[in-house]
C-alpha positions in Angstrom: 86.0 2.2 77.5 83.7 2.6 74.3 80.0 2.5 75.0 79.3 -0.9 72.3 81.1 -2.6 75.2 79.4 -1.7 78.3 76.7 -2.5 77.3 75.2 -6.6 77.3 74.7 -8.5 74.1 73.4 -11.1 73.1 73.8 -13.2 70.0 72.3 -16.7 68.4 75.2 -19.4 68.3 75.1 -22.3 65.5 74.5 -25.5 67.8 71.5 -27.0 66.4 71.2 -29.7 69.2 68.2 -30.1 70.6 66.3 -28.0 68.1 63.2 -28.6 65.8 63.6 -27.5 62.1 61.1 -27.6 59.8 61.3 -26.5 56.5 58.9 -25.8 53.3 59.7 -26.4 49.8 58.6 -25.4 46.2 58.0 -28.3 44.0 58.6 -25.2 41.2 61.8 -25.5 39.7 62.9 -29.0 41.8 66.7 -28.7 40.2 67.7 -26.2 41.9 65.1 -26.6 44.9 66.5 -30.2 45.6 70.5 -29.0 46.3 68.8 -25.8 48.4 67.0 -28.0 50.6 70.5 -30.9 50.8 72.0 -27.5 51.6 69.8 -27.2 54.5 69.9 -30.3 55.7 73.2 -30.3 56.0 73.4 -26.9 58.0 71.7 -28.6 60.2 73.9 -31.6 60.7 76.7 -30.0 60.3 75.7 -28.1 63.6 75.0 -31.2 65.4 71.5 -31.1 64.8 69.4 -34.6 64.5 67.8 -34.8 60.6 65.5 -37.0 61.8 64.5 -34.0 64.3 63.6 -32.8 61.2 60.0 -32.1 59.2 60.0 -31.0 54.9 56.7 -29.8 53.7 56.3 -29.7 49.6 54.3 -27.0 48.6 53.2 -26.3 44.7 55.3 -22.9 44.6 57.0 -20.5 45.8 53.6 -18.1 45.8 52.4 -21.3 48.4 55.5 -21.0 50.8 53.9 -18.6 53.3 50.9 -20.4 54.2 52.3 -23.5 54.8 55.1 -22.1 57.3 52.5 -19.9 59.7 50.5 -23.4 59.6 53.9 -25.6 60.7 54.3 -22.2 63.1 51.6 -22.1 64.5 51.8 -26.3 65.4 54.7 -24.8 68.4 56.4 -28.3 66.8 59.4 -25.7 65.6 62.3 -23.2 67.2 62.5 -22.2 63.2 61.0 -22.9 59.9 63.3 -22.2 56.4 61.1 -21.8 53.4 63.2 -22.1 50.0 62.3 -21.9 46.6 63.4 -20.8 43.4 61.7 -18.1 41.0 63.5 -17.6 37.9 63.0 -14.0 36.0 60.5 -14.8 33.2 59.1 -11.8 30.3 56.1 -11.1 32.2 55.6 -9.6 35.7 54.5 -12.7 37.6 58.4 -13.0 38.7 57.6 -9.9 41.0 54.2 -10.8 42.2 55.5 -14.1 42.9 59.0 -12.9 44.6 57.2 -10.2 46.5 54.3 -12.2 47.6 56.4 -15.0 48.7 58.9 -12.6 50.6 55.9 -10.1 52.3 53.5 -13.7 53.5 57.3 -15.2 55.0 58.1 -12.3 57.1 54.3 -11.6 57.9 54.2 -15.0 59.3 56.6 -15.3 61.6 56.1 -11.9 63.1 52.3 -12.9 63.2 53.7 -16.3 65.2 57.1 -15.1 66.4 58.9 -18.2 65.3 61.8 -17.9 63.2 60.7 -18.0 59.4 63.8 -18.0 57.2 63.2 -16.6 53.5 66.2 -19.2 51.9 63.9 -18.2 48.0 67.1 -17.3 45.7 65.5 -15.6 43.2 67.4 -15.0 39.9 67.7 -13.6 36.7 68.1 -16.8 34.7 68.5 -20.4 35.8 72.6 -20.6 35.3 72.2 -17.8 38.3 70.2 -20.4 40.0 72.2 -22.9 39.5 75.5 -21.0 41.0 73.6 -20.2 44.3 73.0 -23.7 44.6 75.9 -24.9 45.1 78.3 -23.7 42.3 80.0 -20.7 42.6 78.3 -18.3 45.4 77.7 -21.7 47.0 74.5 -22.8 48.7 71.9 -20.0 49.7 69.9 -23.4 51.4 73.0 -24.0 53.8 72.8 -20.5 54.6 69.9 -20.0 55.5 70.0 -23.3 57.8 72.7 -21.8 59.2 70.6 -18.7 59.4 67.6 -20.4 60.9 70.1 -22.3 63.6 71.3 -19.3 65.2 67.8 -17.6 65.0 66.4 -20.0 67.0 69.1 -20.1 69.5 69.0 -16.2 69.9 65.2 -15.9 69.9 65.9 -18.9 73.3 68.2 -16.6 75.1 66.0 -13.5 74.7 62.8 -15.8 76.1 59.4 -14.9 75.9 60.0 -10.9 76.4 59.2 -11.2 80.5 62.4 -9.4 82.4 64.5 -11.3 84.9 64.2 -9.9 88.7 67.5 -8.5 87.5 66.1 -6.8 84.3 68.3 -8.3 82.3 66.7 -10.4 79.4 66.3 -14.3 79.9 69.7 -16.9 78.9 69.4 -19.5 77.7 
């Protein structure tokens, strides 16, 4: 018997039933972000979630995603959040600052609030690559982010609040 089979594994599943999902979406490059949002909503719906329970907050650009996500997470109204946006490289260093700031801000907000906040921001070299990631050749990265939010929300519920039950195991949902 191998070691991995002797330990308890905790995983999330892809059931969105009863989950409260929030989305923070960037208006900048909205011709790409709108299909990403549709992908996220499709993931929630396909996995049994109630679209009426989803809340979407729109922000000006990718750099503003972390502060809105942090505020939404702090309400306690969400099991998970998805941040979606598009940052396309230009001829200046602006891309690096926006993409890096969004990424680090989103992970900080997630760690600070203990709410899974999924980084669904696509960062590309050009518009063609962005279009491919928003639902053509490479699938829809918004759908993938929505599925990740569902899985992480369920995982966090199974892990519990960090307290151990009497048997010393992680609490289960």
